[in-house]
N, C-alpha and C positions, 0 to 999 in steps of 0.2 A: 377541464382535463381532457374531455372527449375531443375538443377542437385541436388541442396540441398534439394528440396521438390519434390522428384520423387514419382509419384502416381503409385503403382503396385497393381492392383486389383486381387483378387482371382476369381475363376469361380463362386462361390456363390454370391460374391459381385456384379460381373458384371451382373448376372441374376437379382438380386434385383433392380439394377439401371435401367436396361432396362425396367422392369415392371413399375417402377415409371415414367420413361420418356415417355412411349408409352401409358399407360392407361389414364393418365390425371386426376386421382382421387386425387392426393396429392396436397398440397399447391403449389402455383406458385413458391415460393422461393425454395422449395424442388425439384421441377422438374428442375429448372435451375441448382441447385447444382449437380443433377444427370447427366445432360448433360455435365457439366464442368468436372466431374470425368471421365466420359466415354471418352471424347475427350482428356483428359490429361493422360490417361492410357499409361504407358510405353510399354505395350505389343501391343499397337496400338489403335487409330491412333497417339498418342503421339504428338499432335499439340502444337505449341508455344502459350504462353499466349495471345499475340497480336492477333493471328488468332482466338482463341476461343472467345476472347472479341468481335471481329468484327462480328463473326457469331451469337453470343448470345445477341449482343447489350448491353453489360455491360462494366464496367470499368476493367482495368487490375488488380487493387487492389483486386477486388472481386475474380478473378481467383487465385491470390497469396494467399489470406486468406483461400480459400477452400483447396488449396493444403497444406498449413501449418497446418491447423486443422486436415486434414487427416493423415499427417505424425506424428504429435505430440500428437493428442488426439484420433485418431481412426476414423473408418468408420461412426459410428452413429453420432458422433459430427460433422463431416464434412457436413452431410446432414441438420443439424439444423442451426438456426441463431447463430451468434457469441454471446457468453455469455457476458453480461454486467459486466464490472470490477468495475464500480463505481455506487453507488445508483442513481436512477433518481432524477433530480432536482425538488424539490417541486414547483408547480406553485404558483406564488405570488398572483394571483387573479383568482378565479374560483368559480363556483357554486353561493352561496349566495353573495359573495363579487362582483362577476361580475354583478349580478342582481342589487345590490345597486349602482354600478357605472353607469349602464344604467339609473336607476331612477334618479340619481343625474344629469346626462347630459341632462335630459329632463326638469329639473327645471329651473327657472329663474336664470341668472348668479348673482354673488355677486354685491352689490351696487357699482356703479362706473365703471362697466364693461359692454360693449355692448353685449358680448357673452362669453361663456365658451371657454377657451383655454385648450390645453392638459396639460400644466403646472399647470393651475388653478385647473383642476380636480385632478391631482396627489397630489397637496398640500392639497386639501380638503379631499381626502381619508385618508391622514395621520392625518389631524386635527380631523377628526371624529373617528380616531382610528380603521378604517376598516382594514388598513394595517400599518405595522411599517415603511416601506419605499417602494417607487415605483418610477420608471422612467416614464417620460412623454411618452417615446417611447413604454413602455409596455401598458400604457393607450391607445395610438393610435392604437396599434395592436388589442387590445380587442374591441375597438369601430369599427374598420374596419371590424373585423370578424362579428359583428352584424349590419354592414351597417349603423352605426350612424355617423353623422358629426355635432356635436354641435357647432363647430367653424365656421360653414357656415349657412347663411340664405338667403332666397329669397323672394322678394316681389311678391305677388300673388293677383289676383282678387278673393276674397272669396265671393261667392253668399250667400244670406240669406237662412236659412233652412225653409222648409214648407211655401214657399211664392207662393201663387197662381198667383199673377201678374207676377212674374219672369217666372214661367213655362208656362204661357199662351203666353207670348212674345217669349219664347224659342221655343215652339212647332210650333208657327206661322212661325218663321224663318226656322226651320228644315224642315217643310213641303214645304216651298217655294223652298228650295235648291233641292228638289226631282223632281221639275217640269222639263219637257224637254224644250229645247230651242225653243223659239217662236220669230221669227223676228219681228212680229207685237207687241209683248209685251216682249222686252228684259229685263233681270234683270241686274242691275248695283249696285255694292256695293261701298260705298264711305266712306272715312275717311280723317282725317287731321293730319299732322305731323309738329309740330313747330320745327324750327331750329334756333340755335344761330349762327350768322355770326361772324367769327373770322379772324382777320388779323394777319399775321406774323409780328413781330417787327424786326426780323433779317432773312436773307436768310438762308434756311436750307442747311446743308452740303450735297453735292451730294453723291450718293451711290458709295462705293468703294469695291474692292474685299476683302472679309472677314469681312466687316463691314456693319452695317445697316445704312440707312439714319438718320441723326440727326437733330432734330428740337429744337429750343430754348424753354425753359419752359415758357418764357414770351410771352404774346399775347395781342392783342388789340381787345376788344369787339366792334363789328360794327353793333349792332342792332339785330333784329330778323326777321324771315320770316316764312311763313306757306306754306307747300306743301299740296295742295288739290289732293287727290288720288282717282281716279275712276277706277273700275275694273269690266269687264264683264267676270266672271270666266268660263262660258260655252264655250266661243269662244276664250279665251286666249288673251283678249284685256285689256289694261290699259292705263291711261292717267294721267300725272302729271302736275299740274299748280301751279306756285309759285305766292304768293301774300304777301304784307307787313303785312296784318292782316286777321283775320277771323271773320268779322262782319256778321250780317244778310244780308247786301247788298252784301258782297263778295260771300256768299254762294248762294244767289239767282241768281247772275250773272253767276256763274259757272254752276249752274243747267240749266239755260237758254241755255248756250252754249252746254251742253250735249244734250238737246232736239233739238236745232236748227241745230247744226253742226254734232254732232256725231251720232245721231239717228233721222234724219229728217223724215224718212218714218214710224217710229213706231207710232202706234195708242196711246199707253201708255207705259211709261217706269216705270218699277218696281224698286224702289230704296230701298236699305237696308242701314241704317245708325244708329248711336247711338242717345241717347236722349239729345243732347246739345240744349240749348235754341235757337240757331240760326237755327236749322234744323226743321223748321215748315213752314206751308204754309203762315203764317203771314209775313215771311221775304220777300215774293214776293210783298206784298202790300206796304212794306216799300221801295222797290227798283224800282217798276214800277207803271204805271198808273193802276187803277182798272181793266180796260178791258183787258190789256195785262197780268196782274197778274192772272186774272181768266182763261185766255186762257192757260197759262202755267200750272197752278194748275190742270186743267182738264186732262192734258196729263201725270200726275204723279200719282203713287200709292206708298205711302211711308210705309215701314215696319220698326219699330224700334226694335233694340236689347234690351233685358231687362237691367235694371240698374244693374251694377256689372256683366254684361254678354257680354262685348264688344268682348270677344274671339269668339263669334258667328258670327262676321262680317268677311267675307272672305277678305275684303279689308285690314284687319290687317296683313294677310299673305304677301301681297304686301308691306305694310309698313315695315315689318320686313326685307324682302329681300332688299328693297331700302336702309334701314338704314345700313345694313351690306356691301352692294356692292358699294354704291354711297356716302352716307352721313358720313361715319366713317372717317372723316378727318377735317381739318380746311378749311372752305370755306369763302372767305373774303367778298363777296357782293352778292346781289340778281341776278345781271347779270350772274355771274359765276355759281350760284346755278341753275338758269334757264337753262343755256347752258348744264351743266352736267346732270341734270335730264332729259332733252329732249333727250340727247344721250343715256342715260340708257333706257328710254322709247322706243326709236326706236329699240334698240337691243332686248329688251324683247318681243316687239310686232312682231319682225321678226321671232322668233321661235314659236310664238303662243302657249305658254305654258299654258294649262288649269289647273284648280284646281280640284283634285279628292276628293270631300268632301264625306266621308263615314259615318259620324256620323248622325244617323237617330233618329226620335222620339221614335221608339221602343228601341233603345239603351239607350236613355236618361232616359226612365222610369225604366230601370234596374240599370244603372251605377250611375244615379243621383237621386235615389229614395228618398234620404233624403231631396231633395228640394221640393218634392210634399207634399201637405197637407195630413195628415193621417186621415183615417176614421175608 
């Protein structure tokens, strides 16, 4: 192929190519073509296509095409892009049509459907006579370019806008997270994670080379349990306690254990929790004698996250990690659940992984401005 399309440059052509290649003022593709012609010149260095392609980081076909255009169409043509032999394909959806597709994907799906699918959108575009015909793949590429995914949705805790009560509780929690650690007044975040206990009806097939372990789709429901999760984020400590239910008495007994066993030397324990009806000082009076209840309450300082703002509770970070690393499987009974969560707790506490909370009140007043009352 090199013998068929031999490049023989004149002195003038070689001078022009060297100016293009060295000055760097021409388009990138033209500079590359100049280097190709200079390296392929029969008068020297006359390199092979493979060598030129390796040096210039391009494909062999590029070298061949430049050679061919130089021989068949001349010096000027070889420096330019290859001419298009067929007219460009007209885009099916662009401009106004693309805007109408985006608007359509943001609307409610048709009756009887949970969400828009790519095929539904393609059919709707034809039905509305926006296009004559279109593939769902074309719809998908257009939406991907615009970073839209109408076929997906996510449940989210949406806080109310311009809610003074919400921002008051939020700023209270955020200011609390900025306090330095105080052994006499440690901060403990708590949350609860319900779990469904599930038994296997058949023994799973063991793991084999090239296969994943196989579990039967049938299972036996064996009741429920609740994980009480306590976390001291500044010292990298957490505790998991499993109970059958989460009544006021259960919460009060767990809080008593935190005060008496986990932080016996603390003058007062600062607790961050959500607004469940069990999380109040009245629970202590339902679980203990008045004198004991009052003694425990005096050692507590409770701060509540705002309603629809449970994401402000650092304990939810531990809940998320616990769910992924420990609870994401079938657990048959409370005994197994307690054993597994204790093992997970020991390993997490061994590394003493703290939580680096960086979201501050100043950030909230900027990023969550819509939640604040407007004056």
